[in-house]
MDTraj code that builds the backbone (N, CA, C; nanometers):
import mdtraj as md
import numpy as np

residues = "MET LYS LEU SER ALA ARG ASN GLN PHE LYS GLY THR ILE LEU SER ILE GLU GLU GLY ALA VAL ASN GLY ILE VAL ARG ILE ASP ILE GLY GLY GLY ASN ILE VAL THR SER THR ILE SER ILE GLY SER ILE ARG GLU LEU GLY LEU LYS VAL GLY GLY THR ALA TYR ALA VAL ILE LYS ALA THR ALA VAL MET VAL GLY VAL ASP GLU".split()
xyz = np.array([
    [-0.1375, -1.4510, 0.2568],
    [-0.0298, -1.3970, 0.1763],
    [0.1018, -1.4331, 0.2454],
    [0.1915, -1.4962, 0.1734],
    [0.3242, -1.5272, 0.2247],
    [0.4261, -1.4552, 0.1383],
    [0.5164, -1.3838, 0.2037],
    [0.6233, -1.3115, 0.1346],
    [0.7530, -1.3299, 0.2105],
    [0.8645, -1.3146, 0.1411],
    [0.9943, -1.3252, 0.2080],
    [1.0282, -1.1994, 0.2866],
    [0.9653, -1.0879, 0.2532],
    [0.9922, -0.9627, 0.3252],
    [0.9415, -0.9754, 0.4682],
    [1.0251, -0.9402, 0.5635],
    [0.9880, -0.9528, 0.7039],
    [0.9043, -0.8354, 0.7541],
    [0.9171, -0.7225, 0.6910],
    [0.8464, -0.6027, 0.7362],
    [0.7152, -0.5884, 0.6607],
    [0.6091, -0.6416, 0.7203],
    [0.4755, -0.6367, 0.6614],
    [0.3828, -0.5686, 0.7610],
    [0.3254, -0.4563, 0.7209],
    [0.2431, -0.3777, 0.8114],
    [0.1021, -0.3665, 0.7561],
    [0.0048, -0.4238, 0.8271],
    [-0.1342, -0.4163, 0.7866],
    [-0.1911, -0.2828, 0.8311],
    [-0.2685, -0.2196, 0.7433],
    [-0.3243, -0.0906, 0.7805],
    [-0.4453, -0.0538, 0.6986],
    [-0.4882, 0.0695, 0.7174],
    [-0.6056, 0.1241, 0.6497],
    [-0.5616, 0.2296, 0.5491],
    [-0.6144, 0.2224, 0.4290],
    [-0.5796, 0.3186, 0.3243],
    [-0.6435, 0.4531, 0.3573],
    [-0.5591, 0.5542, 0.3750],
    [-0.6060, 0.6893, 0.4073],
    [-0.6384, 0.7694, 0.2829],
    [-0.5550, 0.7569, 0.1802],
    [-0.5769, 0.8341, 0.0586],
    [-0.5077, 0.7687, -0.0593],
    [-0.5620, 0.7982, -0.1776],
    [-0.5020, 0.7562, -0.3038],
    [-0.5062, 0.8772, -0.3955],
    [-0.3883, 0.9257, -0.4339],
    [-0.3791, 1.0386, -0.5266],
    [-0.3348, 0.9842, -0.6614],
    [-0.4245, 0.9857, -0.7581],
    [-0.3935, 0.9293, -0.8892],
    [-0.3345, 1.0337, -0.9821],
    [-0.2243, 0.9969, -1.0478],
    [-0.1644, 1.0783, -1.1527],
    [-0.1902, 1.0124, -1.2862],
    [-0.1166, 1.0518, -1.3883],
    [-0.1354, 0.9956, -1.5220],
    [-0.0902, 0.8497, -1.5296],
    [0.0188, 0.8163, -1.4610],
    [0.0767, 0.6822, -1.4694],
    [0.0839, 0.6156, -1.3327],
    [0.1195, 0.6907, -1.2303],
    [0.1365, 0.6383, -1.0948],
    [0.0396, 0.7034, -0.9980],
    [0.0247, 0.6395, -0.8830],
    [-0.0568, 0.6950, -0.7763],
    [0.0197, 0.6894, -0.6459],
    [-0.0155, 0.7777, -0.5543],
    [0.0454, 0.7801, -0.4215],
    [-0.0580, 0.7261, -0.3233],
    [-0.0221, 0.6178, -0.2557],
    [-0.1109, 0.5514, -0.1608],
    [-0.0565, 0.5730, -0.0198],
    [-0.1416, 0.6235, 0.0690],
    [-0.1028, 0.6455, 0.2092],
    [-0.1778, 0.5454, 0.2951],
    [-0.1022, 0.4686, 0.3775],
    [-0.1592, 0.3643, 0.4622],
    [-0.1278, 0.3946, 0.6079],
    [-0.2319, 0.3998, 0.6902],
    [-0.2165, 0.4193, 0.8347],
    [-0.1916, 0.2830, 0.8967],
    [-0.0718, 0.2618, 0.9515],
    [-0.0365, 0.1314, 1.0096],
    [-0.0474, 0.1324, 1.1619],
    [-0.1080, 0.2373, 1.2164],
    [-0.1310, 0.2449, 1.3605],
    [-0.0212, 0.3183, 1.4342],
    [-0.0518, 0.3567, 1.5555],
    [0.0461, 0.4250, 1.6401],
    [0.0882, 0.5594, 1.5841],
    [0.0030, 0.6210, 1.5026],
    [0.0378, 0.7491, 1.4424],
    [0.1335, 0.7385, 1.3249],
    [0.1545, 0.6163, 1.2750],
    [0.2487, 0.5931, 1.1648],
    [0.1760, 0.5768, 1.0328],
    [0.2225, 0.6491, 0.9316],
    [0.1655, 0.6416, 0.7982],
    [0.2773, 0.6073, 0.6999],
    [0.2522, 0.5065, 0.6164],
    [0.3473, 0.4665, 0.5138],
    [0.2926, 0.5151, 0.3796],
    [0.3784, 0.5770, 0.3002],
    [0.3402, 0.6281, 0.1689],
    [0.4168, 0.5528, 0.0621],
    [0.3453, 0.5109, -0.0429],
    [0.4080, 0.4371, -0.1512],
    [0.3584, 0.4890, -0.2857],
    [0.4477, 0.4974, -0.3829],
    [0.4107, 0.5310, -0.5199],
    [0.4058, 0.4016, -0.5999],
    [0.2881, 0.3702, -0.6535],
    [0.2707, 0.2489, -0.7341],
    [0.1940, 0.2861, -0.8618],
    [0.1936, 0.1958, -0.9569],
    [0.1279, 0.2244, -1.0842],
    [-0.0241, 0.2290, -1.0675],
    [-0.0898, 0.3055, -1.1548],
    [-0.2358, 0.3111, -1.1555],
    [-0.2908, 0.1715, -1.1844],
    [-0.2225, 0.0976, -1.2711],
    [-0.2639, -0.0392, -1.3010],
    [-0.2670, -0.1263, -1.1759],
    [-0.1663, -0.1124, -1.0901],
    [-0.1620, -0.1903, -0.9658],
    [-0.2722, -0.1479, -0.8696],
    [-0.2972, -0.0174, -0.8622],
    [-0.4055, 0.0316, -0.7754],
    [-0.5372, -0.0322, -0.8172],
    [-0.5618, -0.0352, -0.9468],
    [-0.6873, -0.0923, -0.9979],
    [-0.6904, -0.2444, -0.9833],
    [-0.5788, -0.3104, -1.0167],
    [-0.5728, -0.4572, -1.0086],
    [-0.5930, -0.5061, -0.8650],
    [-0.5374, -0.4331, -0.7685],
    [-0.5524, -0.4705, -0.6276],
    [-0.6864, -0.4266, -0.5698],
    [-0.7584, -0.3430, -0.6430],
    [-0.8882, -0.2955, -0.5942],
    [-0.8752, -0.2035, -0.4739],
    [-0.7676, -0.1240, -0.4700],
    [-0.7451, -0.0369, -0.3554],
    [-0.8504, 0.0727, -0.3483],
    [-0.9040, 0.0941, -0.2292],
    [-1.0042, 0.1967, -0.2038],
    [-0.9740, 0.2635, -0.0697],
    [-0.9995, 0.3930, -0.0614],
    [-0.9841, 0.4644, 0.0651],
    [-1.0741, 0.3972, 0.1690],
    [-1.0172, 0.3703, 0.2869],
    [-1.0897, 0.3022, 0.3934],
    [-1.0708, 0.1522, 0.3925],
    [-1.0161, 0.0993, 0.2829],
    [-0.9920, -0.0441, 0.2723],
    [-0.8658, -0.0856, 0.3466],
    [-0.8468, -0.2138, 0.3587],
    [-0.7292, -0.2699, 0.4257],
    [-0.6257, -0.3100, 0.3218],
    [-0.4994, -0.2815, 0.3529],
    [-0.3882, -0.3204, 0.2660],
    [-0.2645, -0.3387, 0.3521],
    [-0.1609, -0.3940, 0.2942],
    [-0.0342, -0.4145, 0.3627],
    [0.0739, -0.3275, 0.3000],
    [0.1542, -0.2655, 0.3839],
    [0.2768, -0.2007, 0.3383],
    [0.3858, -0.3050, 0.3590],
    [0.4510, -0.3446, 0.2508],
    [0.5542, -0.4484, 0.2564],
    [0.6864, -0.3819, 0.2215],
    [0.7799, -0.3884, 0.3159],
    [0.9062, -0.3172, 0.2995],
    [1.0203, -0.4176, 0.2902],
    [1.0920, -0.4123, 0.1794],
    [1.2099, -0.4969, 0.1580],
    [1.3194, -0.4042, 0.1080],
    [1.4291, -0.3974, 0.1779],
    [1.5382, -0.3057, 0.1456],
    [1.4823, -0.1638, 0.1421],
    [1.4962, -0.0941, 0.0296],
    [1.4474, 0.0435, 0.0219],
    [1.3167, 0.0550, -0.0553],
    [1.2575, -0.0579, -0.0952],
    [1.1333, -0.0548, -0.1718],
    [1.0128, -0.0754, -0.0808],
    [0.9046, -0.0047, -0.1088],
    [0.7791, -0.0235, -0.0370],
    [0.6751, -0.0674, -0.1383],
    [0.6181, -0.1872, -0.1147],
    [0.5145, -0.2397, -0.2026],
    [0.3844, -0.2453, -0.1250],
    [0.2735, -0.2575, -0.1949],
    [0.1421, -0.2691, -0.1321],
    [0.0801, -0.4002, -0.1726],
    [0.0190, -0.4727, -0.0769],
    [-0.0462, -0.5987, -0.1063],
    [-0.1788, -0.6088, -0.0334],
    [-0.2658, -0.6944, -0.0839],
    [-0.3947, -0.7203, -0.0219],
    [-0.4170, -0.8711, -0.0171],
    [-0.5041, -0.9152, 0.0742],
    [-0.5403, -1.0552, 0.0774],
    [-0.6235, -1.0874, -0.0454],
    [-0.6101, -1.2092, -0.0952],
    [-0.6901, -1.2493, -0.2122],
    [-0.8222, -1.3037, -0.1680],
])
top = md.Topology()
chain = top.add_chain()
for i, resn in enumerate(residues, 1):
    res = top.add_residue(resn, chain, resSeq=i)
    for name in ("N", "CA", "C"):
        top.add_atom(name, md.element.get_by_symbol(name[0]), res)
traj = md.Trajectory(xyz[None], top)
C-alpha cells in the first residue's frame, strides 16, 4: 500500500462498534496507544475488518482513515 500520508500506523483491531450507518474502529498501534476512527459500515465490510485483524491507521491533517493490505 502506498499513500501520500506520512503518518501510517500498523496495528491490531481491538473493537468494532457498528451503528446504523457508521462504525467505530479501535486500533492498537503499540506502546499503549490506541487510535479510534469512525468509518462507514460499507467500508468496514469492504475492507473485511475483524477484531484481532491487522489494519493501518492513516492520518492526514485532521482525518483518520483505515486501510488494509490487498
